[in-house]
C-alpha positions in Angstrom: 156.8 106.8 20.5 152.9 108.1 19.1 152.4 111.2 21.9 149.6 111.9 19.9 147.3 108.4 20.5 147.5 109.7 24.3 145.1 112.6 22.7 142.8 109.7 20.5 139.2 110.5 19.9 137.9 107.6 21.8 140.3 108.9 25.1 139.4 112.5 24.4 135.7 110.8 24.7 135.9 108.3 27.7 137.8 111.8 28.9 134.1 113.3 29.1 132.1 110.5 30.2 134.3 110.5 33.2 134.4 114.1 33.8 130.7 114.5 34.1 130.5 113.5 37.2 133.4 115.4 38.6 132.2 118.6 37.0 128.2 118.3 38.6 129.8 117.8 41.7 132.4 120.6 41.5 129.6 122.7 40.3 127.7 121.9 43.7 130.6 122.2 45.6 131.2 126.0 44.1 127.5 126.8 44.9 127.9 126.2 48.6 131.1 126.9 49.3 130.3 130.3 47.9 127.6 130.9 50.6 130.0 130.1 53.0 129.0 126.2 53.4 132.2 123.8 53.0 130.5 121.1 52.0 133.3 117.9 52.1 129.9 115.8 51.8 129.7 115.5 48.1 131.1 112.3 48.3 127.8 110.9 50.3 126.0 112.3 48.8 127.0 111.3 44.8 126.7 107.3 46.7 123.3 107.8 48.0 122.3 109.4 44.7 124.0 106.3 42.7 121.9 103.0 44.9 118.4 104.8 45.2 118.6 105.8 41.8 120.1 102.2 40.3 117.3 101.0 42.9 114.0 102.6 42.2 115.2 102.3 38.2 115.7 98.8 38.7 112.4 98.7 40.7 110.2 100.3 38.3 111.6 100.1 34.7 112.3 103.9 34.6 115.9 105.3 34.8 113.5 109.1 35.0 112.0 108.2 38.9 115.6 106.3 39.6 116.7 110.2 38.5 114.3 111.1 40.8 115.3 109.0 43.7 119.1 110.2 43.2 118.3 113.6 43.8 116.2 113.0 45.8 118.4 111.3 48.7 120.7 113.2 47.8 118.7 116.3 49.0 117.5 114.7 52.0 121.6 114.8 52.7 122.2 117.8 52.1 118.8 119.1 54.4 120.8 117.0 57.7 124.6 118.9 56.2 122.3 122.4 56.3 120.5 121.5 59.9 123.8 121.0 61.3 125.7 123.8 60.0 123.5 126.5 59.5 120.6 126.0 61.6 122.6 124.4 64.6 125.4 125.9 63.6 127.4 122.7 63.9 130.9 122.1 62.6 130.8 122.0 58.8 133.2 119.5 58.3 132.6 116.4 61.1 128.9 117.0 59.9 130.4 116.6 55.7 132.2 113.2 57.1 129.3 112.5 59.2 127.3 111.9 55.9 129.8 110.4 53.8 130.0 107.6 56.6 126.0 107.4 56.7 125.9 107.2 52.8 128.6 104.4 52.4 127.0 102.0 55.5 123.5 102.9 54.7 123.4 101.9 50.7 125.3 98.8 51.2 123.0 97.9 54.3 119.6 98.6 52.1 120.9 97.5 48.6 121.5 93.4 50.4 118.5 94.1 52.0 116.7 94.6 49.2 118.2 92.8 46.4 120.7 89.8 48.0 123.3 90.5 45.5 126.5 91.1 48.1 125.4 95.2 48.7 124.7 95.7 44.9 121.8 96.3 42.6 120.7 93.9 39.8 121.6 95.4 36.0 119.9 97.5 34.6 119.1 97.2 31.2 116.2 98.8 28.8 114.3 101.7 30.1 116.2 101.6 33.0 119.8 103.0 31.5 120.3 106.7 30.0 120.9 105.7 26.6 123.2 107.7 24.4 121.8 110.6 21.8 123.0 110.8 18.2 122.8 114.0 17.4 121.0 116.1 13.9 123.7 114.1 10.5 126.1 112.4 13.2 125.6 108.9 11.1 126.0 111.2 7.8 129.1 113.5 8.3 131.4 110.7 9.8 133.1 109.7 7.2 133.6 113.9 6.3 137.6 115.0 7.2 138.1 116.6 10.2 135.3 117.5 11.6 133.3 114.8 10.7 134.5 112.0 13.1 135.7 114.9 15.6 131.3 115.6 15.9 130.4 112.3 15.7 132.7 110.0 17.6 133.2 112.8 20.6 130.8 115.6 20.4 127.7 112.4 19.3 126.3 109.5 21.5 126.2 111.1 25.5 123.3 110.4 27.1 121.7 113.2 27.9 123.1 113.9 31.3 126.8 114.7 29.2 125.2 117.1 28.0 123.0 118.8 30.7 126.0 118.5 32.5 128.4 120.4 30.1 125.1 123.6 29.7 124.9 123.8 33.9 128.4 124.9 33.7 127.6 128.5 31.3 124.3 127.9 33.8 126.1 128.5 36.7 128.2 131.5 35.4 125.2 133.4 34.4 123.5 132.8 37.5 126.6 133.9 39.7 127.4 136.2 38.1 124.5 137.8 36.0 121.3 137.6 38.2 120.2 139.0 41.8 120.4 136.3 43.2 124.4 134.8 42.3 125.2 138.2 43.3 123.5 138.0 47.2 124.8 134.4 47.0 128.4 135.0 46.7 128.0 138.4 49.2 127.0 136.2 52.1 129.9 133.4 51.3 132.1 136.8 51.4 130.3 139.3 54.2 126.9 137.9 55.5 126.3 140.6 58.0 126.1 143.1 55.0 123.3 141.3 53.4 121.6 140.4 56.5 122.1 144.6 56.8 120.4 144.7 53.5 117.4 142.7 54.7 118.7 139.6 52.9 118.3 136.5 54.6 120.9 134.7 55.5 119.8 131.5 56.4 117.8 131.5 53.3 120.5 132.0 50.5 122.7 129.6 52.7 120.2 126.9 52.3 119.2 127.5 48.7 122.8 127.0 48.1 122.6 123.5 50.2 119.3 122.2 48.2 121.1 123.6 44.5 124.4 121.2 45.5 122.4 118.4 46.6 120.1 118.7 43.2 124.0 118.9 41.1 125.1 116.3 43.5 122.2 114.3 42.5 122.1 114.3 39.1 126.0 113.2 39.0 125.3 109.5 41.7 122.6 108.6 39.2 124.5 109.2 36.0 127.2 107.0 37.8 124.7 104.4 38.6 122.8 104.8 35.2 124.1 106.3 32.3 128.6 105.3 33.3 127.5 102.2 34.6 124.6 100.0 34.6 123.8 99.6 38.3 125.3 100.3 41.9 128.3 98.6 43.2 129.6 99.5 46.6 131.7 102.9 46.9 131.0 102.9 43.5 132.6 106.8 43.9 136.1 105.8 44.4 137.0 109.0 45.7 134.4 111.6 43.3 133.8 113.7 45.5 137.0 114.3 47.2 138.7 114.8 44.1 136.4 117.1 42.6 136.6 119.4 45.9 140.2 119.3 44.8 139.3 120.5 41.4 137.2 123.2 42.8 139.9 124.5 44.7 142.5 124.3 41.7 140.0 126.4 39.9 139.6 129.0 42.3 135.8 128.7 42.6 135.3 129.7 39.0 132.1 127.8 36.8 134.8 128.2 33.5 137.5 126.9 34.9 135.5 124.1 36.7 134.9 122.6 33.8 138.8 122.6 32.8 139.9 121.3 35.8 137.7 118.2 36.0 138.5 117.6 32.6 141.7 116.9 33.4 140.4 114.7 35.8 138.6 112.3 33.7 141.4 112.9 31.2 144.1 110.9 33.5 141.3 108.2 34.1 140.4 108.1 31.0 144.2 107.2 30.5 144.3 104.8 32.6 142.5 102.7 31.5 144.4 102.3 28.3 147.7 101.1 29.7 148.2 100.4 25.7 148.2 103.5 24.5 150.6 105.3 27.5 153.0 102.4 26.4 152.7 103.5 22.7 153.3 106.3 23.8 156.2 106.7 25.9 157.8 103.7 24.4 158.1 101.6 28.3 155.2 99.7 30.3 154.2 101.1 33.0 152.4 99.2 36.1 148.6 100.0 35.7 148.9 100.5 39.4 149.9 103.9 38.6 148.0 104.4 36.5 145.2 104.4 38.3 146.2 106.4 41.2 147.6 109.4 38.9 143.9 111.1 39.6 144.7 111.2 43.0 147.9 111.5 42.5 147.1 114.7 41.0 144.4 115.8 44.0 147.2 115.5 46.6 150.0 117.8 45.1 146.7 120.6 44.1 146.3 120.6 47.8 149.6 120.5 48.5 150.4 123.2 46.6 147.2 125.9 45.9 145.3 125.6 49.2 147.8 128.2 50.0 147.4 130.2 47.4 143.7 130.1 46.1 141.2 132.3 48.6 138.0 130.6 49.3 135.0 133.1 50.1 136.1 134.3 53.2 132.9 133.5 55.7 133.8 130.0 54.4 132.9 127.9 57.1 132.0 129.9 59.7 128.1 129.6 61.0 126.4 132.7 60.9 125.7 134.8 64.6 122.8 137.6 64.0 123.7 140.8 65.7 122.0 141.9 68.5 
């Protein structure tokens, strides 16, 4: 039995790549829920962003225009969620479910109308995809014992969106805990009446959080279609939005813990793609279907075991009604 093979550099590299959309969606949900707006529509926003980023990247030949289109699509759905849950004080969970259904149907319908390929986009090539970035001295240090292979195979060679997602973790921590905006954002998720009394707009802060959520979901969806894969296919998010929500609960709404939680989910997805490594590590064959189900099984375990222990923002899910 070779347990070290479970932590092969190729597995860890796949872990990082697969964790990126989860991390971005988890941070998106963190901003929204810290402001008191529960958002289970992360899945739908990512899906819409994935389609429009791939479609525009194919039509224009520019992956950056595709990224912009994906963010715009996600922002439109975020605005819809904000109108329903903030302005009209509707049920936030129902609004999120509606967004998921809307995105699932709309993406396939528009894809079929535009490209006539069964609800998918043509494969992206050249400038229509994000290319890997080789960091300085990666090739030179490749054969250096210890650090060299780690730097070349694990740290270097990712697309710009991977590095952006990792930088968003300390950026989110700094925004939430070291800025006036972050203090107010956290306060509006705990006691919006106190924030309103201080003369700060509760509605404005919640819309800002929802819009930040939309931007991050847009980047996550664009990453799926233009970096991790080479185009859009039906339901390509495959439940990642819900996994991100489970990771958010597991992380107890904290940025650094969100990174660790999403890396765990990414690792489970990575080893599910390498049944040969699992077999060599444990000494017997495991059904591929069971390996594919591991991230979802962990999601259920987390939701069943941690929901009662993880305390969400006190004003989460409740529309704010200004006292007169």
